[in-house]
C-alpha positions as CSV (number, residue, x, y, z in Angstrom):
1,M,0.1,0.2,0.0
2,I,2.4,2.5,0.7
3,I,4.6,1.4,-2.3
4,L,2.0,2.2,-4.4
5,S,1.1,6.2,-2.5
6,L,4.6,6.5,-3.6
7,M,4.3,5.9,-6.8
8,F,0.7,7.8,-7.2
9,I,2.9,10.8,-5.4
10,L,5.7,10.3,-7.9
11,I,3.4,10.0,-10.8
12,L,1.9,13.9,-9.8
13,M,5.3,15.0,-9.4
14,I,6.2,13.7,-13.0
15,L,3.3,15.3,-14.7
16,T,3.1,18.6,-12.7
17,C,7.0,19.3,-13.6
18,L,6.3,18.5,-17.4
19,M,3.1,20.8,-17.6
20,L,5.3,23.5,-15.8
21,F,8.2,22.6,-18.6
22,S,5.7,22.7,-21.6
23,I,4.5,26.5,-19.9
24,I,7.6,27.9,-19.5
25,I,9.2,26.8,-23.3
26,S,5.5,27.4,-24.8
27,K,5.9,30.8,-27.2
28,K,2.5,31.8,-26.6
29,K,1.7,35.8,-27.4
30,I,-0.5,37.4,-25.1
31,F,-0.9,40.1,-26.7
32,D,-1.0,38.9,-30.7
33,R,-5.1,39.5,-30.8
34,E,-5.8,38.4,-34.0
35,K,-5.0,34.7,-33.5
36,F,-8.0,35.2,-30.4
37,S,-10.4,37.1,-32.7
38,P,-13.2,35.5,-34.6
39,F,-13.0,34.6,-38.4
40,E,-16.0,34.5,-40.4
41,C,-15.5,34.1,-44.6
42,G,-12.2,35.3,-45.1
43,F,-13.3,39.0,-43.5
44,D,-11.1,41.2,-41.7
45,P,-12.3,41.4,-38.6
46,K,-11.2,45.0,-37.8
47,S,-13.0,46.5,-40.9
48,F,-16.2,48.2,-41.0
49,T,-18.7,45.6,-40.6
50,R,-21.5,46.5,-43.8
51,T,-18.3,46.6,-46.0
52,P,-19.9,44.9,-49.5
53,F,-18.9,41.5,-50.8
54,S,-18.6,39.9,-53.8
55,I,-22.0,38.5,-54.3
56,H,-20.0,35.1,-56.8
57,F,-18.7,34.5,-53.0
58,F,-22.7,33.9,-52.2
59,I,-23.3,32.2,-54.8
60,I,-20.4,29.5,-54.7
61,T,-22.0,29.1,-51.4
62,I,-25.3,28.4,-52.6
63,I,-23.8,26.0,-55.1
64,F,-21.6,24.0,-52.3
65,L,-24.8,23.6,-50.5
66,I,-26.6,22.4,-53.5
67,F,-24.2,19.9,-54.4
68,D,-23.9,19.2,-50.3
69,V,-27.8,18.5,-50.2
70,E,-27.6,16.1,-53.0
71,I,-25.6,13.6,-51.7
72,S,-27.7,14.0,-48.2
73,I,-29.9,12.5,-50.9
74,I,-28.4,9.8,-53.3
75,L,-26.4,7.7,-50.2
76,P,-29.7,6.6,-49.0
77,M,-31.1,6.1,-52.7
78,I,-28.2,3.4,-52.7
79,L,-28.9,1.9,-49.9
80,S,-33.0,1.6,-50.9
81,F,-31.4,-0.5,-54.1
82,K,-32.4,-3.6,-52.1
83,I,-36.6,-2.9,-52.5
84,N,-38.3,-5.0,-54.9
85,N,-39.3,-2.6,-57.2
86,K,-36.4,-1.6,-59.2
87,M,-38.1,0.4,-62.2
88,Y,-39.2,2.6,-59.0
89,W,-35.3,2.8,-58.0
90,Y,-34.3,3.1,-61.5
91,I,-36.8,5.9,-62.4
92,S,-36.2,8.2,-59.4
93,S,-32.8,8.4,-59.5
94,T,-32.4,9.4,-63.0
95,L,-34.8,11.9,-62.6
96,F,-33.1,13.0,-59.8
97,M,-29.4,12.8,-61.5
98,V,-31.1,14.4,-64.8
99,I,-32.0,17.4,-63.2
100,L,-28.8,17.7,-61.4
101,I,-27.3,18.1,-64.7
102,I,-29.5,20.2,-66.3
103,G,-28.8,22.7,-63.4
104,I,-24.7,22.4,-63.5
105,F,-25.7,23.4,-67.0
106,Y,-27.8,26.0,-66.4
107,E,-25.1,27.6,-63.8
108,W,-22.7,27.0,-66.0
109,S,-24.6,28.8,-68.5
110,L,-24.8,31.6,-66.6
111,N,-20.8,31.6,-65.9
112,L,-21.5,30.8,-62.2
113,M,-18.5,28.3,-62.1
114,N,-15.9,30.2,-63.5
115,W,-13.5,31.4,-60.5
116,K,-13.0,34.3,-59.8
117,F,-10.3,35.6,-57.2
């Protein structure tokens, strides 16, 4: 029992020493406000809040959101392939893909797929 308590004390001392050592040698700068400021969508948090931003940024976000929802719809369709009526599955998945492809061509025709930096 004494050996166990001595080991516990020794482990606590080693852990305390390691924690103090890491605090001493860490290179934290207390006055570095830029690292502690919130980062919102690439905008400078110190600038004026009502500055206009590019509508292209907003459109890229909407495109990403559409394709993100697409993935959440396609994955259950793959799992539902085991149903008895395969023709229903084929028609619904083909219709969904055709709608997505038409949407991509529509975005492409409006030049929304061109990345502007």
